[in-house]
One Martini backbone bead per residue (centre of mass of N, CA, C, O) as a GRO file, in nm:
protein
  482
    1UNK     BB    1   4.348   1.349  -4.294
    2UNK     BB    2   4.087   1.239  -4.136
    3UNK     BB    3   3.910   1.198  -3.862
    4UNK     BB    4   3.799   0.931  -3.660
    5UNK     BB    5   3.724   1.143  -3.425
    6UNK     BB    6   3.505   1.342  -3.220
    7UNK     BB    7   3.532   1.600  -2.954
    8UNK     BB    8   3.314   1.738  -2.703
    9UNK     BB    9   3.474   1.865  -2.437
   10UNK     BB   10   3.755   2.025  -2.256
   11UNK     BB   11   3.782   1.889  -2.011
   12UNK     BB   12   3.966   1.669  -1.842
   13UNK     BB   13   3.831   1.414  -1.962
   14UNK     BB   14   3.839   1.496  -2.259
   15UNK     BB   15   4.143   1.542  -2.289
   16UNK     BB   16   4.235   1.256  -2.198
   17UNK     BB   17   4.089   1.097  -2.419
   18UNK     BB   18   4.231   1.225  -2.657
   19UNK     BB   19   4.521   1.139  -2.577
   20UNK     BB   20   4.459   0.839  -2.573
   21UNK     BB   21   4.380   0.814  -2.871
   22UNK     BB   22   4.645   0.920  -2.984
   23UNK     BB   23   4.829   0.696  -2.862
   24UNK     BB   24   4.647   0.479  -3.053
   25UNK     BB   25   4.636   0.627  -3.356
   26UNK     BB   26   4.416   0.847  -3.338
   27UNK     BB   27   4.235   1.089  -3.499
   28UNK     BB   28   4.144   1.406  -3.346
   29UNK     BB   29   3.866   1.611  -3.304
   30UNK     BB   30   3.798   1.943  -3.165
   31UNK     BB   31   3.550   2.094  -2.932
   32UNK     BB   32   3.445   2.414  -2.782
   33UNK     BB   33   3.250   2.653  -2.669
   34UNK     BB   34   3.521   2.760  -2.570
   35UNK     BB   35   3.755   2.822  -2.809
   36UNK     BB   36   4.013   2.887  -2.640
   37UNK     BB   37   4.047   2.594  -2.535
   38UNK     BB   38   4.145   2.475  -2.797
   39UNK     BB   39   4.406   2.640  -2.824
   40UNK     BB   40   4.527   2.558  -2.548
   41UNK     BB   41   4.537   2.254  -2.604
   42UNK     BB   42   4.715   2.262  -2.866
   43UNK     BB   43   4.952   2.430  -2.713
   44UNK     BB   44   4.969   2.207  -2.497
   45UNK     BB   45   4.894   1.889  -2.440
   46UNK     BB   46   4.861   1.859  -2.783
   47UNK     BB   47   5.137   1.904  -2.854
   48UNK     BB   48   5.254   1.705  -3.126
   49UNK     BB   49   4.994   1.598  -3.235
   50UNK     BB   50   4.703   1.494  -3.429
   51UNK     BB   51   4.535   1.705  -3.321
   52UNK     BB   52   4.233   1.882  -3.407
   53UNK     BB   53   4.073   2.199  -3.454
   54UNK     BB   54   3.769   2.391  -3.378
   55UNK     BB   55   3.534   2.693  -3.399
   56UNK     BB   56   3.306   2.502  -3.519
   57UNK     BB   57   3.076   2.268  -3.597
   58UNK     BB   58   3.115   2.268  -3.900
   59UNK     BB   59   3.420   2.231  -3.898
   60UNK     BB   60   3.424   1.977  -3.724
   61UNK     BB   61   3.258   1.786  -3.909
   62UNK     BB   62   3.455   1.830  -4.161
   63UNK     BB   63   3.699   1.654  -4.015
   64UNK     BB   64   3.531   1.392  -4.062
   65UNK     BB   65   3.489   1.080  -4.115
   66UNK     BB   66   3.316   0.823  -4.274
   67UNK     BB   67   3.151   0.768  -4.030
   68UNK     BB   68   3.063   0.981  -3.797
   69UNK     BB   69   3.220   1.060  -3.477
   70UNK     BB   70   3.052   1.196  -3.185
   71UNK     BB   71   3.179   1.306  -2.874
   72UNK     BB   72   3.032   1.368  -2.557
   73UNK     BB   73   3.185   1.586  -2.285
   74UNK     BB   74   2.925   1.684  -2.107
   75UNK     BB   75   2.683   1.796  -1.933
   76UNK     BB   76   2.430   1.665  -1.803
   77UNK     BB   77   2.135   1.702  -1.994
   78UNK     BB   78   2.053   1.978  -2.171
   79UNK     BB   79   2.325   1.998  -2.325
   80UNK     BB   80   2.296   1.741  -2.489
   81UNK     BB   81   2.040   1.825  -2.645
   82UNK     BB   82   2.160   2.074  -2.777
   83UNK     BB   83   2.380   1.928  -2.942
   84UNK     BB   84   2.202   1.738  -3.098
   85UNK     BB   85   2.035   1.962  -3.248
   86UNK     BB   86   2.295   2.086  -3.385
   87UNK     BB   87   2.396   1.816  -3.534
   88UNK     BB   88   2.178   1.696  -3.719
   89UNK     BB   89   2.214   1.895  -3.976
   90UNK     BB   90   2.535   1.794  -4.006
   91UNK     BB   91   2.443   1.507  -4.049
   92UNK     BB   92   2.430   1.168  -4.152
   93UNK     BB   93   2.336   0.880  -4.232
   94UNK     BB   94   2.509   0.670  -3.987
   95UNK     BB   95   2.588   0.844  -3.787
   96UNK     BB   96   2.756   0.928  -3.464
   97UNK     BB   97   2.652   0.955  -3.121
   98UNK     BB   98   2.832   1.018  -2.814
   99UNK     BB   99   2.766   0.970  -2.462
  100UNK     BB  100   3.014   1.018  -2.187
  101UNK     BB  101   2.831   1.084  -1.964
  102UNK     BB  102   2.613   1.110  -1.667
  103UNK     BB  103   2.346   0.986  -1.772
  104UNK     BB  104   2.031   0.917  -1.770
  105UNK     BB  105   1.891   0.633  -1.895
  106UNK     BB  106   1.619   0.762  -1.994
  107UNK     BB  107   1.754   0.967  -2.180
  108UNK     BB  108   1.888   0.755  -2.363
  109UNK     BB  109   1.637   0.624  -2.464
  110UNK     BB  110   1.522   0.879  -2.600
  111UNK     BB  111   1.768   0.950  -2.787
  112UNK     BB  112   1.780   0.692  -2.951
  113UNK     BB  113   1.500   0.726  -3.080
  114UNK     BB  114   1.528   1.012  -3.194
  115UNK     BB  115   1.779   0.949  -3.382
  116UNK     BB  116   1.651   0.721  -3.546
  117UNK     BB  117   1.450   0.917  -3.692
  118UNK     BB  118   1.737   1.050  -3.824
  119UNK     BB  119   1.948   0.816  -3.893
  120UNK     BB  120   2.099   0.815  -3.610
  121UNK     BB  121   2.344   0.695  -3.408
  122UNK     BB  122   2.338   0.590  -3.057
  123UNK     BB  123   2.557   0.641  -2.766
  124UNK     BB  124   2.557   0.535  -2.425
  125UNK     BB  125   2.843   0.593  -2.209
  126UNK     BB  126   3.027   0.471  -1.970
  127UNK     BB  127   3.289   0.644  -1.775
  128UNK     BB  128   3.557   0.505  -1.583
  129UNK     BB  129   3.843   0.660  -1.371
  130UNK     BB  130   3.880   0.933  -1.424
  131UNK     BB  131   4.154   1.100  -1.513
  132UNK     BB  132   4.345   0.855  -1.528
  133UNK     BB  133   4.166   0.669  -1.695
  134UNK     BB  134   4.127   0.850  -1.943
  135UNK     BB  135   4.439   0.851  -2.010
  136UNK     BB  136   4.513   0.511  -1.954
  137UNK     BB  137   4.228   0.349  -1.889
  138UNK     BB  138   3.911   0.284  -1.894
  139UNK     BB  139   3.588   0.214  -1.823
  140UNK     BB  140   3.356   0.093  -2.078
  141UNK     BB  141   2.981   0.144  -2.122
  142UNK     BB  142   2.804   0.051  -2.393
  143UNK     BB  143   2.499   0.186  -2.539
  144UNK     BB  144   2.207   0.145  -2.770
  145UNK     BB  145   2.293   0.140  -3.099
  146UNK     BB  146   2.432  -0.143  -3.238
  147UNK     BB  147   2.513  -0.036  -3.525
  148UNK     BB  148   2.762   0.138  -3.394
  149UNK     BB  149   2.971  -0.061  -3.267
  150UNK     BB  150   3.176  -0.146  -3.497
  151UNK     BB  151   3.293   0.150  -3.525
  152UNK     BB  152   3.381   0.203  -3.207
  153UNK     BB  153   3.527  -0.048  -3.094
  154UNK     BB  154   3.832  -0.004  -3.168
  155UNK     BB  155   3.859   0.249  -2.991
  156UNK     BB  156   3.747   0.166  -2.710
  157UNK     BB  157   3.926  -0.096  -2.672
  158UNK     BB  158   4.201   0.052  -2.695
  159UNK     BB  159   4.151   0.276  -2.449
  160UNK     BB  160   4.105   0.076  -2.251
  161UNK     BB  161   4.135  -0.121  -2.016
  162UNK     BB  162   4.361  -0.397  -1.929
  163UNK     BB  163   4.285  -0.751  -1.850
  164UNK     BB  164   4.428  -1.023  -1.941
  165UNK     BB  165   4.389  -0.906  -2.250
  166UNK     BB  166   4.123  -0.751  -2.171
  167UNK     BB  167   3.883  -0.536  -2.230
  168UNK     BB  168   3.702  -0.275  -2.045
  169UNK     BB  169   3.499  -0.340  -2.307
  170UNK     BB  170   3.148  -0.382  -2.381
  171UNK     BB  171   2.857  -0.460  -2.487
  172UNK     BB  172   2.556  -0.409  -2.307
  173UNK     BB  173   2.306  -0.257  -2.473
  174UNK     BB  174   2.023  -0.120  -2.524
  175UNK     BB  175   2.000   0.197  -2.507
  176UNK     BB  176   2.045   0.259  -2.149
  177UNK     BB  177   2.244   0.032  -2.047
  178UNK     BB  178   2.516   0.176  -2.002
  179UNK     BB  179   2.406   0.395  -1.801
  180UNK     BB  180   2.291   0.197  -1.599
  181UNK     BB  181   2.555   0.056  -1.519
  182UNK     BB  182   2.696   0.318  -1.431
  183UNK     BB  183   2.499   0.387  -1.206
  184UNK     BB  184   2.556   0.135  -1.035
  185UNK     BB  185   2.853   0.179  -1.006
  186UNK     BB  186   2.820   0.448  -0.847
  187UNK     BB  187   2.662   0.329  -0.614
  188UNK     BB  188   2.886   0.133  -0.524
  189UNK     BB  189   3.089   0.355  -0.477
  190UNK     BB  190   2.943   0.484  -0.245
  191UNK     BB  191   2.956   0.232  -0.066
  192UNK     BB  192   3.262   0.187  -0.050
  193UNK     BB  193   3.329   0.465   0.073
  194UNK     BB  194   3.155   0.443   0.329
  195UNK     BB  195   3.286   0.189   0.445
  196UNK     BB  196   3.568   0.310   0.474
  197UNK     BB  197   3.479   0.543   0.662
  198UNK     BB  198   3.380   0.359   0.894
  199UNK     BB  199   3.647   0.222   0.945
  200UNK     BB  200   3.801   0.480   1.009
  201UNK     BB  201   3.634   0.568   1.260
  202UNK     BB  202   3.678   0.314   1.428
  203UNK     BB  203   3.991   0.336   1.430
  204UNK     BB  204   4.025   0.634   1.528
  205UNK     BB  205   3.798   0.669   1.751
  206UNK     BB  206   3.772   0.380   1.877
  207UNK     BB  207   4.113   0.315   1.881
  208UNK     BB  208   4.313   0.570   1.839
  209UNK     BB  209   4.423   0.601   1.549
  210UNK     BB  210   4.650   0.713   1.330
  211UNK     BB  211   4.752   0.784   1.015
  212UNK     BB  212   5.002   0.595   1.010
  213UNK     BB  213   4.848   0.342   1.100
  214UNK     BB  214   4.638   0.349   0.874
  215UNK     BB  215   4.833   0.313   0.645
  216UNK     BB  216   4.928   0.029   0.729
  217UNK     BB  217   4.653  -0.113   0.727
  218UNK     BB  218   4.567  -0.049   0.427
  219UNK     BB  219   4.815  -0.174   0.299
  220UNK     BB  220   4.757  -0.458   0.400
  221UNK     BB  221   4.467  -0.490   0.286
  222UNK     BB  222   4.570  -0.458  -0.020
  223UNK     BB  223   4.699  -0.766  -0.012
  224UNK     BB  224   4.413  -0.884  -0.010
  225UNK     BB  225   4.070  -0.919  -0.037
  226UNK     BB  226   4.060  -0.580  -0.050
  227UNK     BB  227   4.180  -0.534  -0.313
  228UNK     BB  228   4.195  -0.188  -0.432
  229UNK     BB  229   4.174   0.129  -0.532
  230UNK     BB  230   4.043   0.256  -0.273
  231UNK     BB  231   4.243   0.135  -0.071
  232UNK     BB  232   4.498   0.249  -0.198
  233UNK     BB  233   4.423   0.558  -0.174
  234UNK     BB  234   4.377   0.557   0.129
  235UNK     BB  235   4.663   0.496   0.212
  236UNK     BB  236   4.783   0.749   0.071
  237UNK     BB  237   4.624   0.965   0.227
  238UNK     BB  238   4.742   0.900   0.515
  239UNK     BB  239   5.047   0.978   0.412
  240UNK     BB  240   4.969   1.267   0.364
  241UNK     BB  241   5.128   1.580   0.394
  242UNK     BB  242   5.148   1.873   0.508
  243UNK     BB  243   5.348   2.149   0.542
  244UNK     BB  244   5.360   2.070   0.872
  245UNK     BB  245   5.345   1.732   0.877
  246UNK     BB  246   5.056   1.682   0.873
  247UNK     BB  247   4.771   1.531   0.818
  248UNK     BB  248   4.553   1.623   0.576
  249UNK     BB  249   4.286   1.470   0.641
  250UNK     BB  250   4.243   1.623   0.926
  251UNK     BB  251   4.177   1.915   0.754
  252UNK     BB  252   3.920   1.809   0.630
  253UNK     BB  253   3.611   1.870   0.569
  254UNK     BB  254   3.301   1.697   0.682
  255UNK     BB  255   3.183   1.740   0.364
  256UNK     BB  256   2.989   1.590   0.119
  257UNK     BB  257   2.965   1.527  -0.211
  258UNK     BB  258   2.737   1.519  -0.510
  259UNK     BB  259   2.589   1.424  -0.847
  260UNK     BB  260   2.338   1.175  -0.831
  261UNK     BB  261   2.386   0.866  -0.900
  262UNK     BB  262   2.318   0.741  -0.627
  263UNK     BB  263   2.029   0.844  -0.617
  264UNK     BB  264   1.929   0.707  -0.875
  265UNK     BB  265   1.970   0.420  -0.772
  266UNK     BB  266   1.770   0.439  -0.534
  267UNK     BB  267   1.519   0.517  -0.695
  268UNK     BB  268   1.515   0.268  -0.879
  269UNK     BB  269   1.487   0.061  -0.651
  270UNK     BB  270   1.210   0.164  -0.562
  271UNK     BB  271   1.066   0.121  -0.834
  272UNK     BB  272   1.150  -0.207  -0.827
  273UNK     BB  273   1.161  -0.329  -0.527
  274UNK     BB  274   1.473  -0.307  -0.428
  275UNK     BB  275   1.699  -0.370  -0.185
  276UNK     BB  276   1.933  -0.075  -0.131
  277UNK     BB  277   2.050  -0.001   0.158
  278UNK     BB  278   2.351   0.076   0.144
  279UNK     BB  279   2.337   0.296  -0.073
  280UNK     BB  280   2.124   0.466   0.064
  281UNK     BB  281   2.296   0.526   0.321
  282UNK     BB  282   2.529   0.663   0.165
  283UNK     BB  283   2.368   0.903   0.068
  284UNK     BB  284   2.267   1.000   0.349
  285UNK     BB  285   2.548   1.045   0.471
  286UNK     BB  286   2.611   1.286   0.290
  287UNK     BB  287   2.375   1.458   0.376
  288UNK     BB  288   2.456   1.472   0.677
  289UNK     BB  289   2.738   1.601   0.634
  290UNK     BB  290   2.615   1.874   0.514
  291UNK     BB  291   2.506   1.932   0.825
  292UNK     BB  292   2.729   2.076   0.996
  293UNK     BB  293   2.612   2.304   1.174
  294UNK     BB  294   2.394   2.123   1.303
  295UNK     BB  295   2.592   1.914   1.428
  296UNK     BB  296   2.746   2.107   1.611
  297UNK     BB  297   2.500   2.186   1.778
  298UNK     BB  298   2.411   1.895   1.866
  299UNK     BB  299   2.681   1.815   2.015
  300UNK     BB  300   2.611   2.026   2.259
  301UNK     BB  301   2.328   1.876   2.342
  302UNK     BB  302   2.393   1.582   2.263
  303UNK     BB  303   2.501   1.312   2.405
  304UNK     BB  304   2.751   1.105   2.418
  305UNK     BB  305   2.845   0.807   2.425
  306UNK     BB  306   2.953   0.581   2.651
  307UNK     BB  307   3.240   0.429   2.666
  308UNK     BB  308   3.324   0.112   2.661
  309UNK     BB  309   3.475  -0.171   2.730
  310UNK     BB  310   3.693  -0.338   2.537
  311UNK     BB  311   3.711  -0.639   2.381
  312UNK     BB  312   4.004  -0.723   2.323
  313UNK     BB  313   4.243  -0.666   2.121
  314UNK     BB  314   4.340  -0.456   1.879
  315UNK     BB  315   4.378  -0.663   1.647
  316UNK     BB  316   4.097  -0.790   1.671
  317UNK     BB  317   3.947  -0.525   1.595
  318UNK     BB  318   4.076  -0.477   1.323
  319UNK     BB  319   3.978  -0.747   1.204
  320UNK     BB  320   3.675  -0.689   1.240
  321UNK     BB  321   3.668  -0.443   1.053
  322UNK     BB  322   3.761  -0.593   0.804
  323UNK     BB  323   3.524  -0.794   0.797
  324UNK     BB  324   3.303  -0.580   0.768
  325UNK     BB  325   3.402  -0.460   0.503
  326UNK     BB  326   3.383  -0.720   0.336
  327UNK     BB  327   3.088  -0.807   0.388
  328UNK     BB  328   2.952  -0.539   0.302
  329UNK     BB  329   3.061  -0.544   0.016
  330UNK     BB  330   2.908  -0.791  -0.072
  331UNK     BB  331   2.628  -0.668  -0.029
  332UNK     BB  332   2.650  -0.435  -0.229
  333UNK     BB  333   2.687  -0.615  -0.482
  334UNK     BB  334   2.439  -0.789  -0.447
  335UNK     BB  335   2.239  -0.554  -0.471
  336UNK     BB  336   2.333  -0.440  -0.746
  337UNK     BB  337   2.292  -0.707  -0.914
  338UNK     BB  338   1.994  -0.739  -0.839
  339UNK     BB  339   1.903  -0.480  -0.976
  340UNK     BB  340   1.998  -0.554  -1.263
  341UNK     BB  341   1.819  -0.801  -1.289
  342UNK     BB  342   1.550  -0.648  -1.272
  343UNK     BB  343   1.603  -0.446  -1.503
  344UNK     BB  344   1.640  -0.649  -1.728
  345UNK     BB  345   1.346  -0.748  -1.706
  346UNK     BB  346   1.186  -0.474  -1.714
  347UNK     BB  347   1.367  -0.340  -1.977
  348UNK     BB  348   1.517  -0.543  -2.170
  349UNK     BB  349   1.860  -0.565  -2.144
  350UNK     BB  350   2.033  -0.825  -2.134
  351UNK     BB  351   2.237  -0.875  -1.909
  352UNK     BB  352   2.592  -0.940  -1.841
  353UNK     BB  353   2.735  -0.994  -1.541
  354UNK     BB  354   3.018  -1.105  -1.603
  355UNK     BB  355   3.099  -0.876  -1.803
  356UNK     BB  356   3.068  -0.647  -1.602
  357UNK     BB  357   3.287  -0.742  -1.409
  358UNK     BB  358   3.514  -0.721  -1.620
  359UNK     BB  359   3.482  -0.410  -1.678
  360UNK     BB  360   3.551  -0.351  -1.354
  361UNK     BB  361   3.858  -0.451  -1.314
  362UNK     BB  362   3.935  -0.189  -1.488
  363UNK     BB  363   3.978   0.174  -1.454
  364UNK     BB  364   3.781   0.188  -1.235
  365UNK     BB  365   3.690   0.276  -0.911
  366UNK     BB  366   3.592  -0.042  -0.832
  367UNK     BB  367   3.839  -0.183  -0.870
  368UNK     BB  368   3.899  -0.544  -0.815
  369UNK     BB  369   3.959  -0.863  -0.719
  370UNK     BB  370   3.658  -0.940  -0.645
  371UNK     BB  371   3.543  -0.951  -0.949
  372UNK     BB  372   3.638  -1.237  -1.019
  373UNK     BB  373   3.430  -1.380  -0.833
  374UNK     BB  374   3.182  -1.277  -0.982
  375UNK     BB  375   3.243  -1.397  -1.256
  376UNK     BB  376   3.253  -1.695  -1.158
  377UNK     BB  377   2.960  -1.707  -1.055
  378UNK     BB  378   2.827  -1.645  -1.344
  379UNK     BB  379   2.960  -1.877  -1.496
  380UNK     BB  380   2.836  -2.106  -1.321
  381UNK     BB  381   2.558  -1.899  -1.292
  382UNK     BB  382   2.370  -1.695  -1.492
  383UNK     BB  383   2.093  -1.733  -1.288
  384UNK     BB  384   2.171  -1.592  -1.043
  385UNK     BB  385   1.996  -1.432  -0.796
  386UNK     BB  386   2.239  -1.418  -0.572
  387UNK     BB  387   2.555  -1.380  -0.455
  388UNK     BB  388   2.498  -1.513  -0.169
  389UNK     BB  389   2.457  -1.813  -0.319
  390UNK     BB  390   2.744  -1.837  -0.368
  391UNK     BB  391   2.994  -2.021  -0.250
  392UNK     BB  392   3.211  -1.806  -0.199
  393UNK     BB  393   3.016  -1.607  -0.035
  394UNK     BB  394   2.924  -1.795   0.182
  395UNK     BB  395   3.210  -1.834   0.307
  396UNK     BB  396   3.291  -1.537   0.346
  397UNK     BB  397   3.063  -1.467   0.546
  398UNK     BB  398   3.121  -1.676   0.761
  399UNK     BB  399   3.411  -1.564   0.831
  400UNK     BB  400   3.294  -1.252   0.891
  401UNK     BB  401   3.054  -1.242   1.092
  402UNK     BB  402   3.173  -1.191   1.377
  403UNK     BB  403   3.332  -0.930   1.311
  404UNK     BB  404   3.097  -0.765   1.204
  405UNK     BB  405   2.937  -0.759   1.471
  406UNK     BB  406   3.161  -0.634   1.645
  407UNK     BB  407   3.179  -0.365   1.488
  408UNK     BB  408   2.888  -0.271   1.531
  409UNK     BB  409   2.902  -0.274   1.840
  410UNK     BB  410   3.128  -0.071   1.866
  411UNK     BB  411   2.962   0.161   1.745
  412UNK     BB  412   2.728   0.159   1.945
  413UNK     BB  413   2.897   0.187   2.215
  414UNK     BB  414   3.058   0.456   2.091
  415UNK     BB  415   2.881   0.641   1.895
  416UNK     BB  416   2.939   0.522   1.601
  417UNK     BB  417   2.852   0.551   1.287
  418UNK     BB  418   2.709   0.250   1.086
  419UNK     BB  419   2.499   0.240   0.836
  420UNK     BB  420   2.627   0.032   0.635
  421UNK     BB  421   2.704  -0.201   0.813
  422UNK     BB  422   2.417  -0.235   0.948
  423UNK     BB  423   2.235  -0.259   0.693
  424UNK     BB  424   2.380  -0.504   0.579
  425UNK     BB  425   2.319  -0.691   0.818
  426UNK     BB  426   2.009  -0.669   0.804
  427UNK     BB  427   1.984  -0.785   0.523
  428UNK     BB  428   2.116  -1.056   0.572
  429UNK     BB  429   1.921  -1.147   0.796
  430UNK     BB  430   1.665  -1.113   0.622
  431UNK     BB  431   1.737  -1.296   0.373
  432UNK     BB  432   1.780  -1.560   0.587
  433UNK     BB  433   1.472  -1.531   0.668
  434UNK     BB  434   1.191  -1.719   0.653
  435UNK     BB  435   1.043  -1.537   0.891
  436UNK     BB  436   0.879  -1.246   0.893
  437UNK     BB  437   0.684  -0.968   1.034
  438UNK     BB  438   0.473  -0.922   0.786
  439UNK     BB  439   0.216  -1.042   0.905
  440UNK     BB  440   0.153  -0.802   1.089
  441UNK     BB  441   0.154  -0.585   0.873
  442UNK     BB  442  -0.089  -0.708   0.715
  443UNK     BB  443  -0.287  -0.687   0.947
  444UNK     BB  444  -0.275  -0.380   0.972
  445UNK     BB  445  -0.364  -0.312   0.682
  446UNK     BB  446  -0.636  -0.460   0.706
  447UNK     BB  447  -0.752  -0.310   0.947
  448UNK     BB  448  -0.726   0.002   0.825
  449UNK     BB  449  -0.758  -0.084   0.478
  450UNK     BB  450  -0.841  -0.354   0.348
  451UNK     BB  451  -0.566  -0.507   0.197
  452UNK     BB  452  -0.515  -0.780   0.268
  453UNK     BB  453  -0.425  -1.142   0.267
  454UNK     BB  454  -0.228  -1.412   0.312
  455UNK     BB  455  -0.201  -1.768   0.370
  456UNK     BB  456  -0.033  -2.050   0.496
  457UNK     BB  457  -0.307  -2.250   0.439
  458UNK     BB  458  -0.284  -2.129   0.146
  459UNK     BB  459  -0.257  -2.044  -0.159
  460UNK     BB  460  -0.099  -1.860  -0.359
  461UNK     BB  461  -0.311  -1.572  -0.454
  462UNK     BB  462  -0.487  -1.571  -0.205
  463UNK     BB  463  -0.727  -1.341  -0.068
  464UNK     BB  464  -0.789  -1.176   0.252
  465UNK     BB  465  -1.055  -1.061   0.479
  466UNK     BB  466  -1.101  -0.891   0.791
  467UNK     BB  467  -1.342  -0.808   1.040
  468UNK     BB  468  -1.198  -0.681   1.313
  469UNK     BB  469  -1.456  -0.491   1.440
  470UNK     BB  470  -1.752  -0.553   1.303
  471UNK     BB  471  -1.774  -0.278   1.084
  472UNK     BB  472  -1.655  -0.345   0.777
  473UNK     BB  473  -1.730  -0.587   0.643
  474UNK     BB  474  -1.661  -0.714   0.294
  475UNK     BB  475  -1.474  -0.491   0.225
  476UNK     BB  476  -1.202  -0.447  -0.015
  477UNK     BB  477  -0.906  -0.385  -0.127
  478UNK     BB  478  -0.688  -0.354  -0.355
  479UNK     BB  479  -0.412  -0.496  -0.509
  480UNK     BB  480  -0.048  -0.433  -0.486
  481UNK     BB  481   0.273  -0.358  -0.628
  482UNK     BB  482   0.594  -0.219  -0.669
   0.00000   0.00000   0.00000
């Protein structure tokens, strides 16, 4: 019996996906550039399974049933292109290549078209859930050439996470749509993690709470509206002890790494002119954390804010921080879905936002109870401009508003940075402000650069220029938008 699917790249994600497929009755062929890894996998984790291995691409392709499905779980970028070029001569029209890595969506656009010219179908799919998700059920976000979807659908939906009997995997859209949605997922993931870290610092440094108390607080939060995978693992992290009995988290160096997907999300938001302030600040917070030596030096030179007397009892402040975390989380998702809405229009992706929320309910890193509310909002109004305008989120923000502001003030008065909490609040206040000071900004632009402006007493679309100094004449610059 030939294999139903082949997978190239036996790092931990690749191995776990293979074992997941095997558990669901699919025969999988595997290949790895370092062929000894194939032998070690077959003799180790895959021992006793249906998995078969190959020591060359030719042998690997020969193990697959037609139409052949080849899934790449390799490093994003040039390596993907190299494997595509090696596979093309070995494949036949109608065969399928799947890229399951974190590729940039524009690369997936290009590869879909390139392979279509060779009569090969291409799928770029986001896979989220880390090692555990890959093994037991990830969130899978496929896009690319839809002609390939009926062939891979039974495999992908079988191995994905299941919530209320529904697979956390559905066709996202043409070309790079799957990888675009995964990119935004990862951007939101950056935001969620940064928000949790700001809550942690306010609780630990601002209120003086230790790891055991933090474990209790996050465990309680995970029973309510903040229930999510990231809150759950945060509670577990605070409970984890080092060999000396002390909390391990307190011994971990405060420098964060990143692989670039959060940065890509921010760059794309700038390209499309969509304010993605919280995710942007989350990326920059990681960058600032990486400047550890410089921060240590600055801490000795620049005085810390003098902590003021906190008003309210400790539980009130803990509740305020919880409210800030919840409200800012709403802003993060509102900004992320607003970005996808703009991208769908700009790139012709035809994204279904309610289905995306369903795909994120299980398996992925940002899975949470909260996503059901997002699904309901888009079911009620598929054309919803911004999640902040949905009834559920209007009321949720109203309830959290006072605590949110109190938490940001606590950070300011205590000298504790809350870039994500504060930028989310600034966005919220700006979004609901009928008149912003951009009238002055336009006057400044027109003064120094003759960039023109619109008037409140004239129809939109009419532009005016003032000779502010009496020396500029009637010449005006052309107008443009981001």
